[in-house]
C-alpha positions in Angstrom: -0.1 14.3 -5.9 1.6 17.6 -6.1 0.3 20.7 -7.1 1.9 23.5 -9.7 1.1 26.9 -11.0 -1.1 26.6 -13.8 -2.4 29.8 -15.7 -4.0 30.2 -19.4 -2.1 33.0 -21.4 -3.5 36.6 -19.9 -4.5 34.9 -16.7 -3.9 35.0 -13.2 -1.8 32.0 -11.9 -3.8 29.4 -9.8 -2.5 26.1 -8.2 -3.8 23.0 -9.7 -3.5 19.4 -8.5 -1.1 17.3 -10.7 -2.3 13.2 -9.7 -0.4 10.1 -10.8 -2.1 7.4 -11.4 0.3 3.9 -11.6 -1.0 0.8 -12.0 1.8 -1.9 -11.1 1.8 -5.9 -11.0 4.0 -8.2 -9.3 4.1 -11.9 -8.2 5.8 -10.5 -5.3 4.4 -11.3 -1.7 5.0 -8.1 -0.2 5.4 -5.7 -3.4 4.0 -2.3 -1.2 4.1 -1.8 2.7 0.7 -1.0 3.8 -0.5 0.8 6.5 -3.8 0.1 8.2 -5.4 3.0 7.1 -3.5 3.5 3.6 -6.5 4.6 0.6 -3.7 5.0 -2.1 -3.9 1.8 -2.9 -6.5 -1.1 -4.9 -5.0 -4.4 -4.4 -6.4 -6.9 -6.3 -5.4 -10.5 -6.4 -5.1 -12.3 -9.4 -4.8 -16.0 -9.7 -1.3 -17.9 -10.7 -2.3 -18.5 -14.7 1.4 -19.4 -15.1 4.0 -21.5 -13.7 7.4 -20.5 -14.0 9.3 -24.1 -15.7 12.9 -24.9 -16.9 11.9 -24.0 -20.8 10.1 -20.9 -19.8 12.5 -18.7 -17.4 11.0 -15.8 -15.2 12.9 -13.3 -17.8 11.2 -14.3 -20.8 7.9 -14.4 -19.0 8.1 -10.9 -18.1 9.4 -9.7 -21.3 6.5 -11.3 -22.9 4.4 -9.4 -20.7 6.4 -5.8 -20.9 5.7 -5.9 -25.2 2.1 -6.5 -24.5 1.7 -3.4 -23.2 1.3 -1.6 -26.6 -1.2 1.8 -26.5 -3.8 0.0 -27.4 -3.5 -1.6 -24.5 -3.3 1.5 -22.4 -6.5 3.0 -24.2 -8.6 -0.4 -23.5 -7.8 -0.1 -20.3 -8.6 3.7 -19.8 -11.8 3.0 -21.7 -13.1 0.1 -18.8 -12.2 2.5 -15.7 -13.6 5.6 -17.8 -17.0 3.3 -19.0 -17.2 1.4 -15.4 -20.4 2.5 -13.5 -19.0 4.4 -10.5 -22.8 5.6 -9.2 -23.2 3.6 -6.3 -19.1 4.2 -4.7 -19.1 5.6 -1.5 -15.6 7.3 -0.7 -16.1 6.5 3.2 -16.1 3.2 2.4 -13.0 1.7 1.2 -12.9 -1.4 -0.6 -10.7 -3.7 1.8 -10.4 -7.0 -0.6 -8.6 -10.1 0.9 -5.5 -9.0 -1.2 -5.6 -5.6 0.9 -5.5 -7.6 4.4 -3.2 -9.5 3.6 -0.9 -6.9 2.8 -1.6 -5.0 5.2 -0.6 -8.2 7.7 2.5 -8.9 6.5 2.9 -5.1 6.7 2.8 -4.9 10.0 6.5 -4.1 12.2 6.8 -6.1 15.4 6.1 -3.1 17.6 2.6 -3.3 15.8 2.3 -6.8 17.1 3.1 -6.2 20.6 0.6 -3.2 20.7 -2.0 -5.7 19.5 -1.2 -8.2 21.4 -0.7 -6.2 24.8 -4.1 -4.1 24.0 -5.7 -4.0 27.3 -2.6 -3.4 29.3 -1.5 -0.1 26.9 -5.2 1.3 27.0 -4.7 1.1 31.2 -1.6 3.1 31.0 1.5 0.2 32.1 5.0 0.9 33.2 7.3 2.0 30.7 10.0 -1.0 32.1 7.0 -3.5 31.2 6.4 -2.2 27.4 10.4 -2.4 27.8 10.0 -6.2 28.3 7.8 -6.7 25.4 10.7 -6.3 22.9 11.6 -8.3 20.7 14.4 -10.2 21.2 16.1 -9.5 17.4 15.7 -5.5 18.3 18.0 -2.8 20.1 16.2 -1.4 23.3 16.8 2.0 21.9 14.9 1.2 18.8 12.2 -0.8 20.0 11.9 2.7 22.9 12.4 4.5 19.7 9.6 2.7 17.5 7.2 2.6 20.3 7.1 6.5 20.9 6.4 7.2 17.8 4.0 4.9 17.2 2.2 6.9 20.5 2.8 10.1 18.8 1.1 8.9 15.3 -2.1 8.5 17.4 
């Protein structure tokens, strides 16, 4: 969201928020990285309706799909969202479908995994040397230390 100065003719300048909504679809297993507290994305999973074959390559499928996005499609999509009944929607209860839970799970860093695995010990204020012993084997110690400090400071 951006803020932009907006004013009518002969009116004082006021600041207005510029909201951008992006809808994207993908077949990727991990299209975006999501934090556990990320409230910006609504994630929906769809059943696979086609399979890639020798006759129809991925590129052909996506070219055909992109060509189907006409102005009429966007108008219908906007109408769908504008006419949707949201009277029972609670801003404090963010939808958490299974697809979003899976994205959050695969977005976790190795440091997040260490913290979750040793949560009880961390709450008991364990020694730094012991924390360092939890370092994933494929990480450099300095990288691991920086990541743990960053996670600590996020809290």
